[in-house]
MARVEX-414274 format. One record per residue (C-alpha): residue number from 1; residue in three letters; x, y, z. Coordinates in steps of 0.25 Angstrom, whole numbers. Example, Ala and Ser with C-alpha at 12.3 -4.5 7.8 and 13.67 -1.06 7.14 Angstrom:
REC   n res  east north    up
REC   1 ala    49   -18    31
REC   2 ser    55    -4    29
This chain:
REC   n res  east north    up
REC   1 met  -153    21   436
REC   2 leu  -160    33   429
REC   3 arg  -154    41   419
REC   4 lys  -157    47   405
REC   5 asp  -147    40   396
REC   6 leu  -139    27   394
REC   7 leu  -127    32   385
REC   8 asp  -116    22   390
REC   9 ile  -111    12   401
REC  10 his  -101    22   406
REC  11 ser  -113    32   411
REC  12 leu  -118    20   420
REC  13 thr  -113    16   434
REC  14 thr  -112     2   438
REC  15 glu  -125     4   447
REC  16 asp  -133     9   434
REC  17 ile  -128    -3   426
REC  18 his  -133   -13   437
REC  19 ala  -146    -6   439
REC  20 leu  -149    -7   424
REC  21 leu  -145   -22   423
REC  22 asp  -153   -24   435
REC  23 gln  -165   -18   430
REC  24 ala  -163   -26   417
REC  25 thr  -166   -39   423
REC  26 pro  -181   -37   426
REC  27 phe  -183   -31   412
REC  28 lys  -177   -43   407
REC  29 glu  -187   -51   415
REC  30 ile  -198   -44   407
REC  31 phe  -193   -52   395
REC  32 thr  -200   -65   401
REC  33 arg  -214   -59   404
REC  34 ser  -225   -61   393
REC  35 val  -226   -45   392
REC  36 lys  -212   -41   390
REC  37 lys  -216   -26   393
REC  38 val  -216   -16   405
REC  39 pro  -221    -2   405
REC  40 ala  -208     5   409
REC  41 leu  -206    14   397
REC  42 lys  -221    16   393
REC  43 gly  -224    28   387
REC  44 lys  -208    31   385
REC  45 ser  -202    32   371
REC  46 val  -189    25   366
REC  47 leu  -182    29   353
REC  48 met  -172    21   346
REC  49 leu  -162    29   339
REC  50 phe  -152    20   332
REC  51 tyr  -143    26   322
REC  52 glu  -136    13   321
REC  53 pro  -142    -1   318
REC  54 ser  -145   -10   329
REC  55 thr  -153   -23   332
REC  56 arg  -151   -27   345
REC  57 thr  -149   -14   353
REC  58 his  -161    -8   345
REC  59 ser  -171   -19   347
REC  60 ser  -166   -21   362
REC  61 phe  -169    -7   365
REC  62 glu  -182    -7   358
REC  63 val  -187   -20   364
REC  64 ala  -183   -14   379
REC  65 ala  -190    -1   376
REC  66 lys  -203    -8   372
REC  67 arg  -202   -18   383
REC  68 leu  -203    -6   392
REC  69 ser  -215    -1   385
REC  70 ala  -207    11   378
REC  71 asp  -211    16   364
REC  72 val  -200    14   354
REC  73 thr  -197    23   342
REC  74 asn  -186    18   333
REC  75 phe  -180    30   326
REC  76 asp  -176    26   312
REC  77 val  -163    33   309
REC  78 pro  -161    29   294
REC  79 ser  -175    35   291
REC  80 ser  -174    48   300
REC  81 ser  -169    62   297
REC  82 ile  -156    57   303
REC  83 thr  -153    52   289
REC  84 lys  -155    67   283
REC  85 gly  -145    73   293
REC  86 glu  -153    76   306
REC  87 ser  -144    76   317
REC  88 val  -145    67   330
REC  89 arg  -149    80   338
REC  90 glu  -160    83   329
REC  91 thr  -165    69   330
REC  92 ile  -165    69   345
REC  93 glu  -173    81   345
REC  94 thr  -183    76   337
REC  95 leu  -183    63   346
REC  96 gln  -184    72   358
REC  97 ala  -197    79   352
REC  98 met  -203    65   352
REC  99 arg  -200    64   367
REC 100 thr  -193    51   366
REC 101 asp  -189    45   380
REC 102 tyr  -178    36   376
REC 103 ile  -168    37   364
REC 104 ile  -159    24   361
REC 105 val  -148    28   353
REC 106 arg  -138    20   344
REC 107 his  -128    28   335
REC 108 gly  -115    26   329
REC 109 arg  -108    38   335
REC 110 ser  -103    37   350
REC 111 gly  -109    46   359
REC 112 leu  -121    50   351
REC 113 pro  -132    44   361
REC 114 ala  -126    53   373
REC 115 ala  -127    65   363
REC 116 ile  -142    61   360
REC 117 ala  -144    59   376
REC 118 lys  -140    75   377
REC 119 met  -150    79   367
REC 120 thr  -163    73   373
REC 121 asn  -171    70   386
REC 122 ala  -173    55   381
REC 123 cys  -165    44   387
REC 124 val  -154    40   377
REC 125 ile  -149    26   377
REC 126 asn  -136    23   370
REC 127 ala  -139    11   361
REC 128 gly  -124    11   355
REC 129 asp  -116    23   351
REC 130 gly  -104    21   341
REC 131 ala   -93    13   349
REC 132 his   -96    20   362
REC 133 ala  -107    13   370
REC 134 his  -119     4   371
REC 135 pro  -123     4   384
REC 136 thr  -136    -5   384
REC 137 gln  -128   -16   378
REC 138 ala  -118   -15   389
REC 139 leu  -129   -16   399
REC 140 leu  -136   -28   393
REC 141 asp  -122   -35   392
REC 142 ala  -119   -33   407
REC 143 phe  -134   -38   410
REC 144 thr  -131   -51   401
REC 145 leu  -119   -54   408
REC 146 arg  -124   -51   421
REC 147 glu  -134   -61   419
REC 148 ile  -123   -71   419
REC 149 his  -114   -65   429
REC 150 pro  -122   -56   439
REC 151 asp  -109   -51   444
REC 152 leu  -100   -46   433
REC 153 thr   -89   -42   442
REC 154 gly   -76   -49   437
REC 155 lys   -82   -54   425
REC 156 lys   -74   -55   412
REC 157 ile   -81   -51   399
REC 158 leu   -73   -51   387
REC 159 leu   -78   -42   375
REC 160 val   -73   -47   361
REC 161 gly   -73   -40   348
REC 162 asp   -75   -25   342
REC 163 ile   -72   -18   355
REC 164 leu   -67    -5   347
REC 165 his   -80    -2   340
REC 166 ser   -89    -8   351
REC 167 arg   -99     1   360
REC 168 val  -103   -13   366
REC 169 ala   -88   -16   371
REC 170 arg   -87    -2   378
REC 171 ser  -100    -2   385
REC 172 thr  -101   -17   389
REC 173 thr   -86   -16   394
REC 174 glu   -90    -4   402
REC 175 ile  -102   -11   408
REC 176 phe   -95   -23   412
REC 177 leu   -83   -16   418
REC 178 leu   -93    -7   426
REC 179 leu   -99   -21   431
REC 180 gly   -86   -26   436
REC 181 ala   -83   -36   425
REC 182 gln   -70   -38   417
REC 183 val   -69   -34   402
REC 184 ala   -59   -38   391
REC 185 trp   -59   -35   376
REC 186 leu   -55   -44   366
REC 187 ala   -53   -39   351
REC 188 pro   -43   -37   340
REC 189 gly   -34   -26   344
REC 190 ser   -39   -18   333
REC 191 leu   -54   -18   339
REC 192 leu   -49   -14   354
REC 193 pro   -50     0   359
REC 194 gly   -37     6   361
REC 195 phe   -41     9   377
REC 196 pro   -50    -1   383
REC 197 pro   -57     2   396
REC 198 ala   -50     1   409
REC 199 gly   -51   -14   414
REC 200 val   -53   -19   399
REC 201 thr   -44   -31   395
REC 202 cys   -41   -31   380
REC 203 phe   -37   -43   372
REC 204 thr   -34   -46   357
REC 205 asp   -33   -61   359
REC 206 tyr   -45   -70   361
REC 207 glu   -38   -81   368
REC 208 thr   -32   -72   377
REC 209 ala   -45   -65   381
REC 210 met   -52   -78   383
REC 211 arg   -41   -81   394
REC 212 trp   -47   -69   401
REC 213 asn   -59   -78   405
REC 214 pro   -71   -70   401
REC 215 cys   -85   -73   406
REC 216 ala   -91   -67   393
REC 217 leu   -87   -64   380
REC 218 tyr   -93   -52   374
REC 219 leu   -92   -52   359
REC 220 leu   -93   -38   351
REC 221 arg   -98   -37   337
REC 222 val   -87   -34   326
REC 223 gln   -92   -19   322
REC 224 met   -88   -20   308
REC 225 glu   -96    -7   305
REC 226 arg   -87     1   315
REC 227 gln   -75    -4   310
REC 228 asp   -68     5   300
REC 229 val   -56    -3   298
REC 230 gln   -52   -18   298
REC 231 tyr   -50   -21   313
REC 232 phe   -48   -36   311
REC 233 pro   -44   -45   299
REC 234 ser   -58   -51   296
REC 235 leu   -71   -55   303
REC 236 arg   -67   -70   302
REC 237 glu   -54   -66   308
REC 238 tyr   -60   -59   320
REC 239 his   -69   -71   322
REC 240 arg   -58   -80   323
REC 241 val   -49   -72   333
REC 242 tyr   -60   -65   341
REC 243 gly   -73   -72   338
REC 244 val   -80   -83   346
REC 245 thr   -78   -95   337
REC 246 glu   -84  -108   339
REC 247 asp   -72  -113   346
REC 248 arg   -71  -101   355
REC 249 leu   -86  -102   359
REC 250 lys   -83  -116   364
REC 251 arg   -72  -111   373
REC 252 leu   -81   -99   378
REC 253 ala   -92  -110   382
REC 254 asp   -82  -118   390
REC 255 ala   -77  -106   396
REC 256 gly   -92  -102   399
REC 257 ile   -90   -88   393
REC 258 his  -103   -80   389
REC 259 ile  -103   -73   375
REC 260 met  -110   -59   373
REC 261 his  -112   -51   361
REC 262 pro  -120   -38   358
REC 263 gly  -124   -41   345
REC 264 pro  -126   -42   333
REC 265 val  -116   -54   332
REC 266 asn  -107   -56   321
REC 267 arg  -107   -71   319
REC 268 gly   -94   -77   314
REC 269 val   -86   -64   320
REC 270 glu   -88   -62   335
REC 271 leu   -94   -76   337
REC 272 cys   -98   -89   330
REC 273 asp  -112   -93   327
REC 274 ala  -111  -103   338
REC 275 val  -112   -92   349
REC 276 met  -126   -90   347
REC 277 asp  -128  -104   353
REC 278 tyr  -117  -101   364
REC 279 pro  -124  -104   378
REC 280 leu  -116   -94   384
REC 281 ser  -120   -83   374
REC 282 leu  -126   -71   381
REC 283 ile  -130   -64   367
REC 284 asn  -144   -66   367
REC 285 gln  -145   -63   382
REC 286 gln  -140   -49   378
REC 287 val  -150   -46   368
REC 288 glu  -161   -50   379
REC 289 asn  -154   -42   389
REC 290 gly  -152   -30   381
REC 291 ile  -167   -28   381
REC 292 ala  -168   -29   396
REC 293 val  -156   -20   398
REC 294 arg  -161    -9   389
REC 295 met  -175   -10   396
REC 296 ser  -167    -7   409
REC 297 val  -160     5   402
REC 298 leu  -173    11   396
REC 299 tyr  -179     9   410
REC 300 ser  -169    16   417
REC 301 leu  -167    29   408
REC 302 lys  -176    42   412
REC 303 pro  -178    52   400
REC 304 glu  -176    66   405
REC 305 ser  -189    75   407
REC 306 glu  -196    78   394
REC 307 ser  -197    92   397
REC 308 ala  -182    93   399
REC 309 glu  -174    99   387
REC 310 pro  -165    89   381
REC 311 ala  -150    91   384
REC 312 arg  -142    99   374
């Protein structure tokens, strides 16, 4: 798969997805070597353009790029001219003059990475835009669950939590559906979109959802920073009704259900502390697999010729 940008899951074919996931496997094997670097992107430059705070995604992309031997530059938005009113176009034109090969963008506005991709010859990777998309998170989620179930056809995945504000929910739902899995959402009615994707089952009651017999429970972070009104009575009440309590964790263990979470985790909200020691938790694997999958994505993208004029 060779393309210039990765902006969402919708733009990928099922064949593209399988190719990226298959390619991530040998990259993950590099982690076991004494020297964990390959020269695949030696001489290439990767710019981290994060308008929103991030720990996992930012560090994962940075490690992935460095393990491919690329040069990484972190663009410090708070101390840049952006704070003086510089437009995104002006910022990108400045970066274009620096001959950056890859730009990894996170922004609170949906669609901004796609707009940036039209302004530059560099490869643009969407690291999360508003409540729209987070394609590499979806890819690493699929890679992680595929390690447990090599064929996801017919497997049932239940996403639980703040569906309404979650770009992860949208991208991960889309990739699992493309890979033949069945997807359901569980959330308070106030946190469910009015029009779920075709084929997605919606639940508002935990016990009813569990009778659907999922093989994996994907817990979503409650995004208080994106909630301009109160969508449920309290965090304590949310945990009681929708969270993985210690009692529910025992029942999940008995049923052999895996737990996933994109991070960061709100302990005592989406899940109890005991989940950290749950043997069927895939949360740490998601973090490790994120590096391998992002290496695969970087390796698969191809910048336009530096002599070409950027699209306008």
